[in-house]
Structures are given as C-alpha cells and as structure tokens.
C-alpha positions in Angstrom: 170.6 37.2 236.7 169.2 38.5 233.5 171.5 39.2 230.6 170.4 41.4 227.7 170.8 40.4 224.1 169.6 41.5 220.6 170.5 45.1 221.3 172.6 45.9 218.2 169.8 46.8 215.8 168.6 49.4 218.4 172.1 50.9 218.6 172.7 51.3 214.9 169.1 52.3 214.1 169.1 55.6 212.1 166.5 57.2 214.4 168.7 56.4 217.4 171.7 57.9 215.7 169.8 61.0 214.8 168.6 61.3 218.4 172.2 60.8 219.6 173.5 63.5 217.3 171.0 66.0 218.7 171.9 65.0 222.3 175.6 65.3 221.6 175.4 68.8 220.3 173.3 70.3 223.1 175.0 73.6 224.0 177.5 73.2 221.2 175.4 73.7 218.1 177.3 76.8 216.8 180.8 75.4 217.2 182.6 75.1 213.8 183.1 71.3 214.0 179.4 70.8 214.9 178.2 73.1 212.1 180.4 71.1 209.7 178.9 67.8 210.9 175.4 69.1 210.6 175.9 70.5 207.1 175.5 67.0 205.7 173.9 65.4 208.7 172.0 62.6 207.0 175.1 61.6 205.0 177.3 61.7 208.1 174.9 59.5 210.0 174.5 57.1 207.2 178.3 56.8 206.9 178.5 56.3 210.7 175.8 53.7 210.5 177.7 51.9 207.8 180.9 51.9 209.8 179.2 50.5 212.8 177.3 47.8 210.8 180.4 46.5 209.1 182.6 46.9 212.2 185.0 49.4 210.5 184.3 52.1 213.1 187.4 53.3 215.0 187.2 55.8 217.9 189.0 59.0 217.1 191.6 60.8 219.2 190.7 62.7 222.3 190.7 66.4 223.0 192.7 66.5 226.2 193.4 69.3 228.7 194.4 69.7 232.4 192.4 71.4 235.1 193.8 72.4 238.5 190.6 73.4 240.4 189.3 71.8 242.6 192.1 69.3 242.1 194.5 68.4 239.3 192.7 66.3 236.7 193.2 65.2 233.1 190.0 65.8 231.2 189.5 64.0 227.8 186.5 64.3 225.6 185.7 62.7 222.2 185.4 65.3 219.5 183.0 65.3 216.6 185.7 65.1 214.1 189.5 64.7 214.2 191.5 66.2 211.3 192.6 63.6 208.7 190.6 60.9 210.5 187.1 60.4 209.0 185.4 58.0 211.5 185.7 60.2 214.6 182.2 61.1 215.6 182.7 59.7 219.0 180.2 61.8 220.9 177.4 60.6 218.7 178.4 56.9 219.1 178.6 57.3 222.9 175.1 58.7 223.1 173.7 56.1 220.7 175.1 53.3 222.9 174.0 54.8 226.1 170.5 55.4 224.8 170.1 51.6 224.6 172.1 50.1 227.5 171.6 52.8 230.2 167.8 52.2 230.7 168.5 48.4 231.0 171.5 48.6 233.4 170.3 51.5 235.5 167.6 49.4 237.0 170.3 47.2 238.6 171.7 50.1 240.5 170.7 50.7 244.1 168.4 53.6 244.9 171.1 55.6 246.8 173.7 56.1 244.1 173.1 59.5 242.6 175.6 60.4 239.9 174.8 60.6 236.2 171.2 59.3 236.6 168.0 60.9 235.3 166.1 62.3 238.2 168.9 62.0 240.7 171.9 64.4 240.8 173.8 66.4 243.5 170.8 68.1 245.1 168.9 64.9 245.7 172.1 63.3 247.0 172.6 66.3 249.4 169.0 66.0 250.8 169.6 62.3 251.5 173.0 62.9 253.0 171.5 65.6 255.4 168.8 63.2 256.4 171.3 60.4 257.2 173.7 62.8 259.0 171.0 64.3 261.2 169.7 60.9 262.3 173.0 59.3 263.1 175.9 59.9 265.5 178.8 58.7 263.3 179.7 58.8 259.6 182.3 56.9 257.7 183.0 59.1 254.7 185.3 57.7 252.0 186.8 58.7 248.7 188.5 56.4 246.2 192.1 57.3 245.3 192.3 58.4 241.6 189.1 56.6 240.7 188.8 57.2 236.9 192.5 56.6 236.1 192.3 53.3 238.2 189.4 51.6 236.5 190.7 48.3 235.3 189.6 47.5 231.7 189.6 43.7 232.1 187.4 43.9 235.2 185.1 46.5 233.6 184.5 44.3 230.6 183.8 41.3 232.8 181.2 43.3 234.8 179.5 44.4 231.6 179.4 40.9 230.2 177.5 39.8 233.3 174.7 42.1 232.1 175.0 42.1 228.3 175.3 39.2 226.0 174.8 40.8 222.6 178.1 40.2 220.8 177.9 43.2 218.5 177.1 45.6 221.3 180.0 44.1 223.3 182.2 44.7 220.3 181.4 48.4 220.4 181.8 48.6 224.2 185.2 47.0 223.9 186.1 49.4 221.0 185.3 52.4 223.2 187.1 51.1 226.3 190.2 50.0 224.3 190.2 53.4 222.6 190.7 55.2 226.0 193.7 57.4 226.0 196.4 56.9 228.7 195.5 58.6 232.0 199.0 59.1 233.2 199.1 56.9 236.3 201.9 54.6 237.3 201.4 50.9 237.7 200.2 49.8 241.1 200.8 46.5 242.9 198.0 44.5 244.5 198.4 41.2 246.4 198.8 38.3 244.1 199.9 40.3 241.1 202.3 39.0 238.5 204.1 41.0 235.8 201.1 40.6 233.4 198.7 42.1 236.0 200.9 45.1 236.4 200.7 45.7 232.6 196.9 45.6 232.4 195.4 48.6 230.8 193.3 50.9 233.1 191.8 54.3 233.2 188.7 55.9 231.6 188.8 59.5 230.2 186.7 61.9 232.3 184.4 63.8 230.0 182.9 61.0 228.1 179.3 60.0 228.6 180.2 56.3 228.5 183.0 56.8 231.0 180.5 58.3 233.5 178.1 55.5 233.1 180.8 52.8 233.2 182.1 54.3 236.4 178.7 53.9 238.0 178.5 50.3 236.8 182.0 49.5 238.0 181.0 50.2 241.6 177.5 48.6 241.4 178.6 45.3 242.9 180.4 47.2 245.7 177.1 49.1 246.4 175.2 45.8 246.8 178.0 44.4 248.9 177.7 47.3 251.4 173.9 47.2 251.5 173.4 43.4 251.4 176.6 41.9 253.0 177.6 44.6 255.4 173.9 45.4 256.2 174.5 49.1 256.1 171.0 50.7 256.3 172.3 54.2 255.7 174.6 54.4 252.7 174.9 56.5 249.7 177.3 57.2 246.8 178.0 60.0 244.4 180.6 58.8 241.8 183.5 57.7 244.0 182.5 59.7 247.1 180.4 57.5 249.5 179.3 57.5 253.1 177.9 55.1 255.7 176.0 56.4 258.8 175.4 54.6 262.1 175.1 55.1 265.8 177.4 52.1 266.2 181.1 53.2 265.8 182.6 49.6 266.0 180.3 48.6 263.1 181.7 51.5 260.9 185.3 50.6 261.9 184.7 47.0 260.8 183.0 48.2 257.7 185.9 50.3 256.7 188.3 47.3 256.8 185.8 45.2 254.8 185.4 47.9 252.3 189.1 48.3 251.8 189.4 44.6 251.2 186.5 44.5 248.7 187.9 47.4 246.7 191.2 45.6 246.2 189.2 43.0 244.1 188.4 45.9 241.8 192.1 47.1 242.0 191.0 50.3 243.8 192.2 51.8 247.1 190.6 54.2 249.6 192.1 57.7 249.7 194.3 57.7 252.8 193.3 61.3 253.8 189.8 61.7 252.6 188.5 58.5 254.1 187.6 59.2 257.7 185.3 58.1 260.5 184.0 60.9 262.7 181.0 62.3 264.6 178.3 63.9 262.4 178.1 66.9 264.8 181.6 68.0 263.5 180.1 68.6 260.1 180.9 66.9 256.8 181.6 68.1 253.3 179.5 66.8 250.4 178.8 67.8 246.8 180.0 71.4 247.4 178.2 72.0 250.8 179.2 71.6 254.4 176.5 69.8 256.3 176.3 70.8 260.0 173.8 69.6 262.6 171.7 72.8 262.4 172.6 74.4 259.0 174.0 73.8 255.6 176.8 76.1 254.3 178.5 76.4 251.0 182.1 75.1 251.1 184.8 77.8 251.0 186.5 76.5 247.9 183.2 76.2 246.1 182.4 79.8 247.0 185.9 80.9 245.8 185.3 79.3 242.4 181.9 80.9 242.2 183.4 84.4 242.8 185.9 83.8 240.1 183.1 82.8 237.7 181.0 85.8 238.6 184.0 88.1 238.0 184.5 86.5 234.6 180.8 86.9 233.7 180.9 90.5 234.8 183.8 91.2 232.4 182.3 89.2 229.5 178.9 90.9 229.8 180.4 94.4 229.9 182.4 93.7 226.8 179.5 92.1 224.9 180.9 88.5 224.9 178.1 87.3 227.1 174.5 88.1 226.1 171.9 89.2 228.7 169.8 86.0 228.3 172.7 83.8 229.0 173.8 85.9 231.9 170.4 85.7 233.5 170.3 82.0 233.0 173.7 81.5 234.7 172.8 83.7 237.7 169.4 81.9 238.1 171.1 78.5 238.0 173.7 79.6 240.6 171.0 81.0 242.9 169.0 77.8 242.6 172.0 75.8 243.6 172.5 78.1 246.7 168.9 77.7 247.7 169.7 74.1 248.8 171.7 75.5 251.7 171.0 78.1 254.4 172.4 80.8 252.3 170.0 83.8 252.5 172.6 86.2 253.8 175.2 84.9 251.4 172.9 85.3 248.4 172.0 88.9 249.3 175.7 89.7 249.9 176.7 88.2 246.5 174.0 89.7 244.4 174.1 93.1 246.1 177.9 93.3 245.5 178.1 92.1 241.9 176.8 94.8 239.5 176.7 93.8 235.8 177.1 96.8 233.5 175.9 96.3 229.9 178.2 97.1 227.1 178.1 100.7 225.8 175.8 101.5 222.9 177.7 102.0 219.7 178.0 105.7 218.8 176.1 106.4 215.5 178.6 107.4 212.8 177.5 109.5 209.8 179.0 108.3 206.6 179.5 111.3 204.2 178.3 111.0 200.7 181.0 110.8 198.0 179.0 113.1 195.8 176.7 115.8 197.2 173.3 116.3 195.6 172.9 119.3 193.3 169.4 119.9 194.6 
C-alpha cells in the first residue's frame, strides 16, 4: 500500500494558494468579504502562507444555518474572514489542501462511487443505477443514519494516515478536523465501548470542501469490502446512499447483515427505514429521480422544491433582483437536469405555465432647470 509523503511544499506553494483563492470565490466574487479579501490579495495570501509555514494557522469559526428541506440538516461553511479573528481564510486553505491530496487519493476509490469527483456526479450515477436496476430482479438500497454528524474523528485520521505520511500535511488535516464545530448529535453506544469511546469527537460540517472529500474516503474501505469480500458485482454509492443489485435475494439478505456489521467498525449504523430490500420492478428513488422498469420520473418532493424555486425566480426577475442572463442560465440548468428522465410532458407543462415578466422600464423624469435661459 503506497503512502504519500513530501506534500507540504505543494500545499503552501504561493501558486497553489492563488489557485485555491480563485476556486474558493467562484460564484462569490462580489460578496463584501470576498471583495475585502481580494483588495490586498497578494498580502493576504503571503500572510496565510506564513501562518501555514510556521504552524500558527488556526481555522476560524463557521457560518452555521439550519435547512429543513429535503430533511432537517445543520449546514456549516468556513467563511473568508471572521470578525476579530485574522487567520480565518478557511475556504482558501481547504481548496489548497484538496488540490494536492485529492488527485492522489481519488485513484484509490472504486469506479462506482460518484459524489464529489471530477467527471462523475448525480447524472452519471443515475445512468449506472438505471442499468443495474433494469438488469436485476432485486435491489438492496441503503442509507446511513446521520452520516456526516456520525463520522468519527479518530477513525478518519487513522484512515488518512494509511494513505498520507507527510507530517506537515497531516498537521493541517488534523487542524481542520479538530476545528469542526459540534454537529448536535447525542453520544451513541457501540459494542465494546467504554466511557472514553463515548466521549470521542465526531461529526464533519456539511458545506466544507474537505468534509465532502473526507466523507468519500471514510467509506472507501467499505466500498472495497462490498466489492472484494462480498463479491457484489453490481454496487454503487453516492455519498452515504448506496445500492446492491442481484437476482439472488438470499445473497442480498446476507449482504445486508454483513454490511451492518462492517459499518459498526466505523461507528455507523444503517438507517432503519431507508435501508430496504425489494424488487426492482417496484421502482426505486435515487438522486432526485424515481427509476421504474420502463421510465424515469422526477420525484414528487424534488418537483415541489423546483416549483418553489421557479416561483422565487419569477418574483426576483419581475422586481429586477435577478438579471436575465442569470435567469436563462438557471432555467437551462434545470431543463438539462430534467432531460435525464422521461420528462417531455413535464417540461412542456412547466415552461408553458411559468411566464417571466421583465421589470418595468423606468419612467423618464424631466428635471426642471433652476434658472431658465434668457434666450
């Protein structure tokens, strides 16, 4: 097993930090905190480089908010700057680290894990899911209960140390993991636990680039276990949503028990409701679509959220908050997503119904002269 060393000089290289700053501000360039950071970009990056080099860098606080749709979640993201706390350019640091370690560790992932990987994504995962579903009689579809809040810091660090041996890079990784904010989940007991095990820190903030990558790596050994030990020929995973397909129902029943046992070694549990074994002809939900034997439909809750977004865009465009170019981009992106299902009638219904009225032209106002000309 190859372990990677001598990575630190790549992480703290000024060109890498500059690239990371540009990546971190995509879609956010005109926000006040980003404009402030960019005003003295070279000085900010040199200061950040110095803090990393002398190990004085400390992750800043997180901007945290709750979402309720599609399910209750605590979202945390590293800001560019936290008031009264100078070394808080977390987003840039996360990109700088990932620029170096992701290409190395991504090659250890199996081909059928699709989240947060260049060239993969939901639509490629959906295509593979449809192929497996339509060539198999049964599917074991599973979801991990509260995945991000349950990721154990000690186990995650050990997994990363099996791949990386550069001490400076490991210092930064530990700094980021240890800087995670509490995810609000109660302690959970696993067989063999003592009091110290119950007090171990866990949970990664959803919203961080590093969290998304670490979540993939955390289940990498599990993926290899399913493929190589259980001999599952048809298996795929998207974040913590995974599925096994087979014509052999007893094989899938045994696999479910073996999977549950393996996940306890990672201090994870299957979701008791969302983990089910059933016939593929009944249809299965995956990445926002419902896959049936003869067609692919958009899930009802996904469609409901899209209608809400369309209504909001309609209002923002009519009041001038949303420019035409951005509106067209959003509508084209949504239609491109729908094209991956059998949605011709749905698309016609949606786009015939939703009419976007531009904001009214301002009425010209004549400003009277203070002094009329004598001519």
